[in-house]
ROLUM-847678 format. One record per residue: residue in three letters; x, y, z of N, C-alpha, C, O in turn. Coordinates in steps of 0.02 Angstrom, whole numbers, padded with zeros to 5 digits, always signed. Atoms other than C-alpha are relative to their C-alpha. Example, Ala and Ser with C-alpha at 12.3 -4.5 7.8 and 13.67 -1.06 7.14 Angstrom:
<sites>
ALA+00045-00059+00000+00615-00225+00390+00045+00060+00000+00097+00059+00033/SER-00042-00059-00003+00684-00053+00357-00039+00055+00037-00014+00110+00045/
</sites>
This chain:
<sites>
UNK-00008+00025+00065-01395-00870+00273+00008-00081+00011+00039-00105+00059/UNK-00001+00074-00008-01415-01061+00246+00057-00016-00059+00052+00000-00119/UNK-00052+00021+00055-01251-01133+00166-00005-00080+00006+00000-00109+00060/UNK+00012+00070+00009-01278-01319+00098+00065-00041+00010+00071-00092+00044/UNK-00057+00051-00003-01108-01379+00074+00043+00001+00062+00062-00053+00085/UNK-00044-00011-00057-01006-01317+00219-00015+00045+00050-00048+00094+00034/UNK+00020-00051-00042-01022-01227+00374+00036+00066-00010+00090+00067-00039/UNK-00030-00067+00013-00983-01037+00374+00062-00001+00022+00105+00024-00013/UNK-00070-00008-00022-00836-01058+00476+00050-00040-00039+00110-00024-00041/UNK-00051+00046+00038-00760-01195+00368+00005+00034-00065+00056+00027-00098/UNK-00002-00042+00069-00803-01081+00212+00045+00054+00014+00092+00060-00026/UNK-00046-00056-00016-00714-00934+00285+00075-00020+00006+00118+00014-00022/UNK-00056+00033-00009-00568-01041+00335+00039-00012-00061+00099+00003-00068/UNK-00025+00030+00060-00544-01114+00165-00001+00057-00047+00037+00052-00095/UNK-00008-00057+00041-00576-00945+00082+00068+00039+00022+00102+00066-00021/UNK-00061-00026-00024-00432-00878+00184+00069-00032-00023+00120+00002-00036/UNK-00048+00043+00026-00320-01021+00131+00007+00008-00078+00062+00008-00104/UNK+00009-00013+00071-00367-00995-00047+00035+00059-00026+00070+00058-00077/UNK-00021-00058+00019-00324-00816-00046+00077+00000+00008+00111+00032-00033/UNK-00068+00008-00020-00152-00855+00027+00040-00034-00066+00087-00008-00095/UNK-00023+00038+00055-00116-00986-00109-00003+00040-00059+00044+00037-00099/UNK+00000-00018+00070-00171-00890-00250+00015+00077-00010-00002+00109-00059/UNK-00017-00071-00010-00109-00721-00199-00073+00043-00029-00067+00083-00075/UNK+00064-00029+00011-00300-00658-00213-00018+00042+00042+00000+00034+00100/UNK+00033-00052-00053-00391-00508-00134-00063-00006-00012-00080-00026-00068/UNK+00081-00003+00000-00582-00494-00099-00013+00073+00012+00006+00103+00062/UNK+00030-00066-00017-00658-00327-00119-00079-00009+00000-00112-00046-00037/UNK+00070+00023-00014-00827-00319-00056-00036+00068+00010-00012+00111+00046/UNK+00037-00055-00023-00964-00186-00059-00044-00004+00053-00072-00057+00067/UNK+00036+00003-00061-01053-00138+00091-00083-00026-00003-00122-00030+00045/UNK+00077+00039-00004-01226-00216+00027+00006-00070-00004-00045-00103-00012/UNK-00010+00066-00003-01151-00381+00032-00015-00041+00064-00009-00017+00120/UNK+00014+00048-00066-01196-00523+00150+00062+00010+00050+00121+00018+00035/UNK-00042-00004-00052-01123-00511+00320+00058-00042-00003+00113-00017+00012/UNK-00060+00054+00000-01009-00660+00301+00049+00016-00055+00110+00008-00049/UNK-00047-00028+00051-00939-00594+00145+00039+00055+00023+00100+00055+00017/UNK-00026-00057-00026-00908-00431+00221+00064-00010+00042+00118+00020+00037/UNK-00054+00011-00049-00813-00515+00366+00063-00032-00024+00113-00031+00012/UNK-00059+00036+00031-00690-00611+00255+00031+00038-00055+00077+00012-00086/UNK-00025-00041+00044-00658-00466+00138+00057+00029+00021+00067+00038+00080/UNK-00058-00035-00017-00491-00382+00119-00004+00076+00000+00036+00114+00028/UNK+00018-00068+00002-00572-00219+00080-00075+00008-00004-00105-00029-00042/UNK+00074-00004+00008-00757-00158+00105-00002+00069-00019+00034+00108+00012/UNK+00010-00068+00006-00809+00001+00031-00064+00014-00050-00108-00027-00064/UNK+00052-00030+00045-00921+00106-00086+00039-00007-00072+00095-00032-00076/UNK-00022+00005+00070-00893+00115-00277+00068+00036-00008+00115+00007-00034/UNK-00062-00033+00006-00758+00251-00267+00057-00033+00028+00108-00039-00005/UNK-00050+00028-00043-00657+00167-00130+00023-00070-00036+00081-00087-00042/UNK-00016+00065+00029-00672-00005-00217+00038+00012-00063+00088-00023-00072/UNK-00040-00019+00063-00609+00065-00383+00069+00013+00015+00116-00019-00008/UNK-00069-00010-00022-00468+00142-00299+00047-00060+00029+00107-00066+00017/UNK-00033+00058-00019-00425-00017-00213+00020-00049-00057+00072-00082-00054/UNK-00009+00048+00052-00434-00116-00369+00062+00027-00042+00102-00012-00067/UNK-00056-00033+00035-00309+00011-00452+00060-00012+00042+00112-00021+00010/UNK-00055+00005-00042-00189-00009-00312+00024-00072+00022+00081-00081+00044/UNK-00023+00076-00025-00179-00200-00271+00048-00030-00050+00048-00025-00111/UNK-00052+00043+00027-00036-00308-00307-00013-00064-00014+00027-00101-00044/UNK+00021+00076+00008-00137-00468-00305-00010-00022-00069-00020+00018-00115/UNK+00001+00026+00064-00146-00581-00447-00070-00010-00020-00084-00014-00079/UNK+00066+00014+00009-00328-00611-00427-00042+00044+00040-00028+00052+00100/UNK+00045-00047-00030-00469-00488-00387-00068-00044+00005-00094-00064-00047/UNK+00068+00025-00004-00632-00572-00320-00034+00059+00024-00022+00090+00076/UNK+00045-00055-00011-00765-00442-00337-00060-00011+00032-00106-00029-00004/UNK+00068+00021-00031-00904-00468-00208-00033+00067-00004-00019+00115+00031/UNK+00040-00059+00027-01026-00344-00290-00040-00016-00047-00066-00072-00046/UNK+00044+00013+00063-01122-00331-00448+00047+00012-00066+00104+00036-00067/UNK-00041+00007+00064-01068-00346-00626+00039+00057-00018+00099+00053-00031/UNK-00028-00070+00019-01031-00168-00665+00070+00008+00042+00124+00021+00016/UNK-00062-00011-00044-00910-00157-00518+00062-00050-00018+00120-00031-00016/UNK-00059+00041+00017-00808-00313-00570+00027+00021-00067+00087+00017-00080/UNK-00033-00026+00057-00799-00240-00744+00048+00060+00006+00095+00070-00033/UNK-00038-00061-00017-00728-00079-00670+00070-00022+00021+00122+00003-00001/UNK-00071+00034-00022-00589-00184-00584+00032-00029-00055+00093-00034-00049/UNK-00039+00030+00053-00548-00268-00752+00019+00061-00043+00074+00059-00070/UNK-00021-00055+00042-00547-00100-00847+00060+00035+00036+00100+00063-00001/UNK-00060-00037-00034-00417-00025-00716+00060-00048+00006+00118-00030+00007/UNK-00058+00047-00011-00323-00191-00695+00003-00055-00048-00001-00113-00027/UNK+00012+00051+00060-00325-00284-00870+00041-00057+00018+00014-00112+00011/UNK-00045+00059-00010-00176-00399-00820-00010-00042+00053+00025-00092+00059/UNK+00018+00039-00055-00257-00464-00665-00070-00047-00023-00112-00025-00063/UNK+00061+00032+00004-00391-00605-00662-00053+00026+00049-00043+00027+00110/UNK+00059-00038-00039-00559-00522-00601-00050-00046+00002-00075-00061-00052/UNK+00052+00039-00003-00688-00641-00532-00060+00027+00020-00055+00081+00050/UNK+00069-00015-00026-00875-00620-00493-00029-00059+00025-00038-00104-00016/UNK+00031+00056-00016-00954-00746-00388-00064-00025-00035-00073-00084-00048/UNK+00061+00012+00042-01121-00734-00480+00002+00038-00055+00007+00099-00048/UNK+00001-00056+00064-01125-00668-00660-00069+00035-00001-00078+00091-00025/UNK+00072-00025+00006-01305-00638-00645-00015+00059+00045-00068+00091+00041/UNK+00001-00067-00049-01274-00500-00506+00005+00063-00034+00058+00093-00035/UNK+00006-00054+00040-01329-00360-00610-00013+00064+00036+00000+00071+00095/UNK+00019-00066-00032-01388-00182-00580-00063+00033-00040-00059+00038-00102/UNK+00058-00031+00040-01557-00099-00631+00028+00059-00037+00013+00063-00097/UNK-00019-00059+00029-01474+00062-00673+00042-00018-00069+00034+00010-00123/UNK-00042+00025+00058-01347-00031-00785-00048-00028-00050-00043-00007-00108/UNK+00028+00029+00041-01472-00134-00861-00044+00040-00044-00060+00022-00101/UNK+00055-00039+00038-01593+00008-00910+00034+00046-00039+00001+00088-00068/UNK-00032-00054+00043-01459+00109-00999+00043-00044-00053+00101-00062-00048/UNK-00042+00050+00056-01414+00005-01154+00034+00049-00049+00013+00104-00065/UNK-00054-00041+00039-01270+00065-01263-00027+00021-00055-00009+00079-00069/UNK+00022-00038+00059-01363+00095-01423-00048+00057+00017-00041+00112-00008/UNK+00035-00064-00023-01495+00203-01341+00042+00047+00037+00019+00105+00037/UNK-00039-00053-00029-01364+00296-01245+00037+00046-00051+00048+00106-00042/UNK-00044-00028+00052-01265+00333-01402-00058+00050-00037-00047+00110-00049/UNK+00044-00043+00027-01427+00395-01482-00025+00064+00043-00049+00113+00015/UNK+00020-00049-00040-01465+00503-01329+00053+00053-00005+00039+00113-00003/UNK-00061-00051+00002-01287+00584-01343+00000+00031-00058+00024+00087-00060/UNK+00004-00031+00066-01316+00619-01522-00057+00064+00009-00045+00118-00018/UNK+00053-00058-00020-01473+00735-01463+00033+00054+00024+00009+00110+00017/UNK-00024-00056-00041-01347+00835-01362+00076-00001-00014+00115-00023+00029/UNK-00065+00015+00043-01187+00842-01476+00061+00041+00036+00121+00025+00036/UNK-00051-00040-00028-01109+00985-01378+00020-00022+00082+00065+00008+00112/UNK-00006+00013-00077-01112+00909-01198+00053-00060+00017+00064-00115-00009/UNK-00041+00052-00026-00991+00829-01101-00032-00053+00043-00074-00033+00083/UNK+00027+00050-00028-01035+00654-01032+00029-00018+00068+00089-00034+00067/UNK-00011+00014-00065-01027+00621-00841-00041-00061+00013-00101-00050+00022/UNK+00036+00052-00009-01085+00444-00815+00013-00032+00077+00071-00040+00096/UNK-00003+00033-00059-01118+00364-00643+00041-00069-00005+00043-00097-00060/UNK-00039+00057+00006-01013+00216-00610-00045-00061-00004-00021-00114-00025/UNK+00051+00044+00009-01170+00113-00606-00019-00009-00071-00077+00003-00088/UNK+00017+00012+00075-01164+00074-00792+00052-00057-00029+00102-00074+00003/UNK-00037+00053+00033-01090-00058-00910+00065+00034-00030+00069+00095-00039/UNK-00061-00021+00027-00912-00049-00981-00011+00042-00073+00026+00088-00094/UNK-00001-00029+00070-00977-00004-01155-00036+00076+00010-00028+00118-00034/UNK+00020-00068-00001-01073+00153-01084+00055+00035+00033+00056+00095+00020/UNK-00055-00029-00026-00916+00196-00986+00043+00021-00057+00076+00073-00052/UNK-00037-00011+00048-00832+00188-01149-00020+00064-00053+00015+00091-00096/UNK+00028-00050+00036-00951+00314-01216-00006+00071+00035-00036+00120+00014/UNK+00009-00056-00052-00930+00433-01069+00077+00045-00003+00129+00018-00021/UNK-00058-00029-00011-00800+00568-01042+00032-00006+00067+00094-00011+00071/UNK-00021+00014-00066-00786+00549-00854-00053-00034+00037-00112-00018+00033/UNK+00029+00033-00045-00846+00432-00733-00011+00024+00073+00040+00051+00094/UNK+00006-00024-00061-00913+00477-00555-00033-00051+00044-00061-00099+00018/UNK+00042+00043-00052-00985+00391-00400-00032+00043+00045-00017+00102+00040/UNK+00043-00032-00040-01105+00447-00266+00054+00047+00043+00038+00103+00064/UNK-00043-00042-00042-00948+00510-00172+00023+00055-00020+00037+00102+00017/UNK-00047-00065+00020-00868+00628-00290-00058+00026-00054-00035+00074-00084/UNK+00043-00030+00048-01016+00671-00407-00003+00074-00006+00009+00103-00059/UNK-00002-00067-00003-01035+00845-00349+00070+00034-00020+00078+00081-00059/UNK-00064-00028+00027-00849+00871-00356+00026-00007-00065+00066+00034-00088/UNK-00012+00010+00070-00835+00798-00530-00034+00060-00039-00005+00098-00077/UNK+00036-00052+00031-00968+00911-00585+00027+00071-00003+00031+00108-00051/UNK-00030-00074-00018-00893+01066-00504+00065+00012-00031+00085+00069-00039/UNK-00056-00010+00043-00733+01030-00597-00006+00021-00062+00041+00052-00088/UNK+00010-00020+00070-00804+01059-00760-00023+00069-00019-00076+00089+00005/UNK+00015-00072+00023-00807+01239-00843-00068+00015-00001-00108-00018-00034/UNK+00074-00019+00002-00966+01323-00810-00038+00008-00069-00099+00003-00077/UNK+00021-00010+00071-00978+01354-00998-00023-00057-00031-00063-00053-00077/UNK-00001+00074+00037-00976+01167-01042-00073-00019+00025-00095-00005+00080/UNK+00072+00040-00012-01153+01074-01057+00012-00057+00029+00070-00077+00026/UNK-00014+00065-00033-01164+00920-00967-00061-00055-00011-00120-00037-00005/UNK+00045+00068-00003-01257+00747-00989+00015-00031+00059+00075-00043+00069/UNK-00015+00039-00061-01273+00659-00821-00046-00058-00022-00101-00054-00049/UNK+00033+00062+00009-01315+00479-00832+00025-00056+00047+00082-00048+00067/UNK+00068+00014+00031-01393+00353-00796-00049+00010+00073-00108-00007+00067/UNK+00040-00023-00064-01468+00403-00614-00023+00058+00005+00016+00102+00024/UNK+00039-00067-00013-01594+00545-00610+00000+00024+00056+00010+00084+00065/UNK+00007-00025-00070-01613+00551-00436+00073+00027+00023+00080+00081+00052/UNK-00071-00031-00021-01417+00567-00408+00008+00061-00033+00029+00109-00001/UNK-00004-00054+00041-01422+00688-00552-00031+00068+00026-00005+00123+00019/UNK+00053-00055-00024-01563+00798-00472+00043+00024+00063+00052+00084+00073/UNK-00040-00015-00064-01458+00798-00311+00059+00047-00010+00072+00099+00018/UNK-00066-00049+00021-01298+00858-00396-00027+00065-00023-00002+00119-00006/UNK+00018-00079+00022-01399+00997-00483-00015+00045+00058+00000+00104+00054/UNK+00021-00034-00061-01459+01057-00317+00064+00022+00038+00072+00078+00062/UNK-00070-00015-00034-01287+01050-00243+00048+00044-00028+00083+00082+00006/UNK-00050-00036+00037-01185+01124-00385-00038+00062-00037-00004+00106-00063/UNK+00031-00055+00033-01318+01242-00458+00015-00004-00077+00004+00046-00112/UNK-00002+00001+00070-01275+01173-00634-00064-00036-00024-00095-00080+00006/UNK+00054+00030+00035-01407+01137-00763+00036-00066-00041+00088-00060-00072/UNK-00024+00052+00034-01382+00961-00831-00051-00042-00038-00106-00045-00011/UNK+00040+00040+00039-01465+00848-00960+00000-00075+00038+00052-00107+00043/UNK-00011+00064-00037-01515+00686-00860-00032-00055-00038-00086-00049-00067/UNK+00034+00061+00029-01544+00515-00924-00049-00028+00051-00035-00027+00111/UNK+00059+00025-00037-01711+00436-00858+00013-00072+00025-00012-00120-00005/UNK-00020+00058-00033-01641+00301-00750-00008+00003+00080-00004+00058+00109/UNK+00001-00001-00082-01660+00252-00558+00023-00066+00025+00009-00116-00008/UNK-00010+00054-00040-01594+00126-00437-00065-00036+00031-00101-00005+00071/UNK+00058+00026-00023-01731-00004-00403-00007-00006+00074-00063-00006+00100/UNK+00008-00003-00068-01685-00013-00225-00013+00075+00040-00057+00083+00083/UNK+00010-00070-00026-01673+00172-00176-00072+00033-00032-00100+00075+00003/UNK+00060-00018+00031-01832+00208-00296-00047-00020+00055-00091+00019+00074/UNK+00057+00035-00033-01927+00082-00179-00016+00018+00063-00063-00009+00091/UNK+00019-00013-00064-01919+00170-00016-00065+00038+00007-00077+00085-00031/UNK+00056-00022-00014-02085+00212+00055+00005+00068+00036+00026+00071+00093/UNK+00001-00066-00027-02103+00402+00081-00058-00003+00072-00048+00024+00126/UNK+00047-00005-00067-02258+00372+00205+00025-00048+00059+00009-00032+00117/UNK-00028+00038-00045-02172+00236+00301+00056+00032+00041+00062+00031+00103/UNK-00048-00038-00028-02024+00336+00323-00015+00063+00046+00016+00076+00097/UNK+00029-00051-00041-02119+00485+00384-00022-00028+00061-00003-00004+00115/UNK+00020+00039-00065-02198+00369+00506+00047-00017+00046+00039-00012+00106/UNK-00049+00024-00043-02046+00304+00565+00043+00055+00038+00068+00044+00093/UNK-00026-00056-00026-01971+00478+00594-00042+00026+00059-00015+00045+00111/UNK+00042-00017-00055-02129+00521+00697+00001-00041+00052-00005-00018+00108/UNK+00000+00047-00054-02119+00369+00793+00067-00007+00036+00070-00038+00089/UNK-00060+00001-00037-01937+00391+00838+00025+00066-00012+00062+00081-00059/UNK-00026-00071+00005-01909+00570+00866+00068+00017+00018+00094+00070-00001/UNK-00066-00004-00008-01741+00544+00931+00048-00028-00049+00109-00022-00043/UNK-00036+00034+00053-01683+00455+00785+00006+00059-00073-00038+00095-00096/UNK-00011-00041+00059-01596+00546+00631+00000-00035-00068+00034-00084-00082/UNK+00012+00041+00069-01652+00501+00451+00066+00027-00040+00075+00087-00048/UNK-00045-00010+00049-01496+00490+00339-00008-00048-00061-00034-00104-00056/UNK+00028+00023+00053-01504+00449+00163+00061-00006-00064+00109+00032-00065/UNK-00045+00004+00058-01407+00396-00002-00030+00041-00048-00092+00043-00051/UNK+00030-00048+00054-01423+00528-00153-00037-00044-00047-00077-00014-00082/UNK+00039+00031+00045-01496+00393-00253-00077-00016+00009-00113-00047-00030/UNK+00066+00000-00015-01657+00408-00162-00035+00059-00040-00005+00106-00066/UNK+00035-00055+00028-01799+00511-00229+00003+00066+00033+00016+00069+00093/UNK+00006-00069-00027-01812+00698-00204-00034+00008+00061-00012+00042+00107/UNK+00050-00001-00054-01961+00672-00088+00025-00025+00060+00020+00004+00114/UNK-00037+00021-00057-01863+00560+00017+00054+00039+00035+00061+00048+00095/UNK-00062-00046-00039-01707+00667+00041-00016+00053+00025+00023+00081+00063/UNK+00026-00065-00036-01812+00812+00085+00001-00008+00077+00008+00039+00116/UNK+00011+00018-00078-01830+00726+00254+00064-00014+00029+00068-00020+00090/UNK-00063+00027-00028-01646+00677+00268+00039+00069+00030+00043+00123-00001/UNK-00045-00040-00032-01536+00772+00394+00071+00000-00022+00112+00044-00010/UNK-00076-00001+00030-01378+00715+00306-00006-00055-00061-00036-00109-00054/UNK+00004+00037+00061-01355+00643+00119+00064-00022-00019+00105+00024-00025/UNK-00066+00022+00022-01204+00543+00066+00010-00072-00022-00032-00117-00014/UNK-00011+00078+00023-01129+00386-00006-00005-00040+00049-00016-00016+00105/UNK-00006+00037-00051-01122+00237+00084+00060+00007+00049+00051-00005+00108/UNK-00057-00008-00043-00950+00268+00155-00017+00067+00044-00006+00069+00105/UNK+00017-00052-00033-01009+00440+00196-00048-00001+00064-00037+00028+00117/UNK+00046+00028-00048-01157+00372+00291+00013-00028+00066-00013-00016+00121/UNK-00024+00029-00057-01055+00261+00387+00041+00036+00041+00043+00022+00101/UNK-00045-00037-00037-00930+00385+00439-00046+00053+00045-00030+00072+00101/UNK+00030-00049-00041-01061+00505+00491-00026-00029+00058-00020+00001+00111/UNK+00022+00030-00066-01142+00380+00613+00057-00012+00046+00048-00008+00107/UNK-00055+00006-00059-00975+00348+00692+00026+00064+00037+00052+00063+00093/UNK-00012-00056-00044-00948+00528+00730-00051+00048+00018-00040+00102+00046/UNK+00063-00048-00034-01121+00599+00764-00015-00013+00072-00011-00070+00097/UNK+00022+00009-00059-01174+00629+00928-00074-00042+00014-00090-00067+00068/UNK+00064+00029-00009-01344+00558+00899+00011-00075+00008+00062-00101-00015/UNK-00010+00064-00017-01369+00384+00957-00057-00042-00022-00070-00091+00013/UNK+00054+00030+00036-01519+00327+00842+00015+00028-00074+00043+00081-00087/UNK-00004-00012+00082-01522+00325+00647-00058-00038-00039-00075-00096-00025/UNK+00046+00033+00049-01652+00290+00512+00046-00002-00060+00075+00050-00076/UNK-00057+00006+00052-01542+00228+00366-00039-00011-00065-00078-00058-00072/UNK+00033-00005+00058-01603+00267+00195+00044-00027-00056+00054+00005-00108/UNK-00036+00031+00062-01498+00149+00088-00009-00082+00001-00042-00107+00046/UNK-00008+00069-00006-01474-00035+00054+00022-00032+00081+00069-00012+00114/UNK-00014+00012-00069-01482-00130+00222+00070-00038+00021+00088-00047+00079/UNK-00061+00032-00014-01317-00221+00201+00047+00048+00038+00084+00024+00082/UNK-00040-00038-00037-01227-00060+00262-00010-00002+00083+00036+00019+00118/UNK+00009+00004-00061-01303-00091+00435+00052-00040+00041+00068-00027+00099/UNK-00050+00054-00035-01178-00232+00474+00064+00037+00019+00088+00024+00073/UNK-00057-00046-00013-01027-00103+00466-00023+00051+00055+00010+00062+00106/UNK+00014-00050-00051-01123+00027+00559-00006-00031+00076+00017-00002+00126/UNK-00003+00025-00068-01160-00089+00705+00068-00019+00025+00083-00006+00083/UNK-00069+00020-00021-00984-00155+00713+00035+00057+00029+00065+00054+00082/UNK-00037-00068-00011-00917+00022+00716-00033+00033+00073+00001+00063+00114/UNK+00037-00041-00047-01052+00085+00842-00045-00044+00028-00104-00034+00018/UNK+00044+00048-00030-01119-00065+00939-00049+00029+00053-00100-00001+00069/UNK+00057-00027-00056-01207+00054+01075-00054+00045-00035-00102+00070-00007/UNK+00052-00038+00027-01296+00145+00943-00048-00040-00042-00032-00094-00066/UNK+00063+00039+00031-01477+00096+00861-00004+00020-00072+00001+00079-00089/UNK+00012-00011+00074-01503+00080+00675-00062-00035-00029-00072-00096-00029/UNK+00063+00020+00029-01665+00070+00594-00001+00004-00073+00012+00059-00098/UNK-00012-00006+00064-01671+00020+00412-00071+00032-00023-00124+00017+00003/UNK+00062-00030+00031-01797+00124+00309-00029-00047-00040+00006-00075-00082/UNK+00031+00045+00046-01927+00017+00230-00030+00018-00065-00056+00073-00076/UNK+00032-00011+00070-01986-00004+00050-00068-00001+00004-00096-00005+00058/UNK+00066-00005+00014-02154+00005-00019-00047-00068+00015-00106-00071+00031/UNK+00028+00071-00018-02181-00186+00001-00008-00011+00066-00011+00038+00104/UNK+00023+00021-00073-02218-00285+00164+00074-00005+00033+00078-00024+00092/UNK-00071+00024-00031-02024-00300+00198+00019+00048+00057-00002+00105+00050/UNK-00025-00049-00041-01946-00215+00346+00061+00039-00014+00071+00093+00015/UNK-00063-00024+00032-01779-00177+00256-00003-00003-00071-00046-00038-00099/UNK-00004-00004+00072-01734-00141+00079+00067-00025-00020+00119+00008-00014/UNK-00061+00044+00035-01609-00273-00003-00001+00017-00067-00052+00035-00097/UNK-00010+00005+00068-01538-00266-00166-00006-00072-00027+00040-00109-00009/UNK+00000+00073+00018-01583-00433-00245+00058-00020-00046+00073-00080-00051/UNK-00056+00013+00044-01435-00420-00368+00063-00019+00050+00093-00073+00049/UNK-00047+00005-00053-01311-00387-00221+00007-00061+00032+00061-00089+00040/UNK+00014+00051-00036-01387-00527-00127+00002-00066-00042-00017-00118-00016/UNK-00006+00058+00039-01359-00651-00268+00066-00031+00020+00069-00092+00017/UNK-00071+00028-00026-01172-00678-00202-00013-00027+00064-00047+00001+00106/UNK+00005+00032-00063-01161-00796-00068+00075-00015+00030+00124-00004-00005/UNK-00061+00023-00031-01020-00856+00048+00027-00065-00040+00086-00076-00054/UNK-00019+00062+00038-01027-01022-00046+00019+00013-00070+00060-00024-00098/UNK-00015-00012+00074-01022-00944-00221+00074+00033-00001+00116+00020-00044/UNK-00060-00034-00014-00879-00835-00157+00058-00049+00004+00109-00038-00028/UNK-00047+00044-00011-00779-00980-00105+00009-00050-00064+00064-00075-00076/UNK-00010+00052+00056-00813-01095-00260+00024+00051-00053+00061+00024-00094/UNK-00027-00035+00057-00770-00950-00381+00081+00018+00008+00117+00032-00040/UNK-00071-00019-00014-00599-00915-00294+00026-00070-00009+00082-00073-00033/UNK-00036+00062+00009-00571-01111-00296+00007-00012-00069+00060-00037-00090/UNK+00003+00020+00069-00619-01128-00476+00019+00051-00052+00014+00038-00112/UNK-00023-00059+00025-00555-00957-00530-00048+00016-00059-00027+00035-00114/UNK+00047-00019+00049-00719-00931-00621-00063+00005+00041-00069-00028+00093/UNK-00004-00035+00070-00830-00847-00676+00039+00061+00009+00039+00099+00057/UNK-00058-00060+00019-00696-00725-00745-00041+00049-00040-00081+00032-00084/UNK+00016-00065+00046-00741-00550-00814+00050+00003-00053+00110-00003-00043/UNK-00038-00007+00068-00680-00533-00990-00029+00068-00045-00089+00077-00054/UNK+00018-00063+00039-00692-00372-01091+00036+00002-00067+00094-00020-00071/UNK-00037-00023+00069-00649-00324-01277+00041+00046+00019+00024+00088+00061/UNK-00045-00053-00017-00495-00226-01271-00016+00072-00028+00000+00122+00003/UNK+00018-00068+00023-00560-00085-01380-00041+00039+00047-00028+00097+00062/UNK+00039-00026-00051-00697-00059-01255+00029+00021+00063+00018+00075+00090/UNK-00048-00014-00060-00579-00075-01106+00033+00060-00008+00025+00103+00035/UNK-00036-00063-00001-00469+00060-01165-00034+00061-00009-00007+00112+00013/UNK+00040-00062+00002-00593+00184-01202-00039+00013+00067-00042+00070+00089/UNK+00023-00004-00068-00684+00150-01035+00053+00017+00051+00037+00055+00097/UNK-00053-00017-00040-00522+00161-00946+00022+00072+00006+00046+00095+00058/UNK-00013-00075+00003-00497+00345-01001-00049+00032+00038-00028+00082+00068/UNK+00047-00033-00037-00660+00395-00917+00013-00024+00073+00014+00022+00114/UNK-00026+00007-00073-00612+00309-00750+00058+00026+00019+00060+00047+00077/UNK-00062-00021-00021-00435+00362-00749-00011+00074+00014+00019+00101+00060/UNK+00018-00072-00012-00509+00542-00765-00029+00015+00070-00015+00064+00104/UNK+00042-00008-00066-00623+00515-00615+00057-00014+00055+00058+00025+00103/UNK-00049+00015-00049-00475+00441-00511+00045+00052+00008+00064+00066+00065/UNK-00043-00065-00002-00362+00595-00556-00040+00051+00022-00006+00096+00047/UNK+00038-00051-00020-00499+00708-00514-00021-00015+00087-00045+00028+00124/UNK+00030+00018-00071-00536+00612-00340+00061-00021+00045+00052-00055+00095/UNK-00064+00023-00027-00352+00589-00286-00007+00022+00069+00016-00017+00110/UNK+00000-00029-00062-00388+00700-00129-00059-00021+00041-00060-00009+00101/UNK+00064+00022-00024-00562+00625-00094+00007-00062+00055-00043-00087+00080/
</sites>
């Protein structure tokens, strides 16, 4: 990555100093730029990041991720200043689940409990009964009495995976992650054939057709842990390519092959995640902006659904 104003090492040194001066913590998702991951205080998936945001005693949380993640941190920690390096770092799932449309969808199924994937806006979280992540979605659904009807939103691919794992019949919102929908089934099949000793592992946001080829399916943290403990030495990775940085750091002797999308790219990057840069991270910490702000009425309603998730996930 090209950094125009300062060198990478100077930026990291300055970021570390600013963190100390401001009692700030950097939470980074696995899909972030390698440099951002290397200077983060905590790296994880949505569940781990939510738990870290709830526990921190820092005054400032810098969330190196996308908008809904920073919103989640603000919902959980309203008295802390929550910063996002680039306010335009969005999410296709959240963008395609508009609050007014979601409310209308709920009205069509009035007897249903609403479980929403964390990849949604604060307003949609406020309209939900329980939030889940890819780490705990099956666990959350299994915790609901079998006689209760369920709406699952906004990721239909994760929803279908949960249906298959739990045996529950759920009403699915018709949404999908632009990154995980873009994997090329034919290219993955060719990669598997070309690399017979490599194990294909994938995130449950992938399409059902892609998941049928995976020997292991899990959240980004689960995928990372699997590659650390597996006896296999080669893996084809069916999720956003940012996770490969941690996989290589943890298992430098193993080979990791990113699953390709349908375009001509060799790996699949989230354009929203990659809007954050080391320079933007530094500048937002220095300026304490852009800051995430939420209406208190929305925050309080959303907090209930997130707290319910955290209560149900305490041992995960």
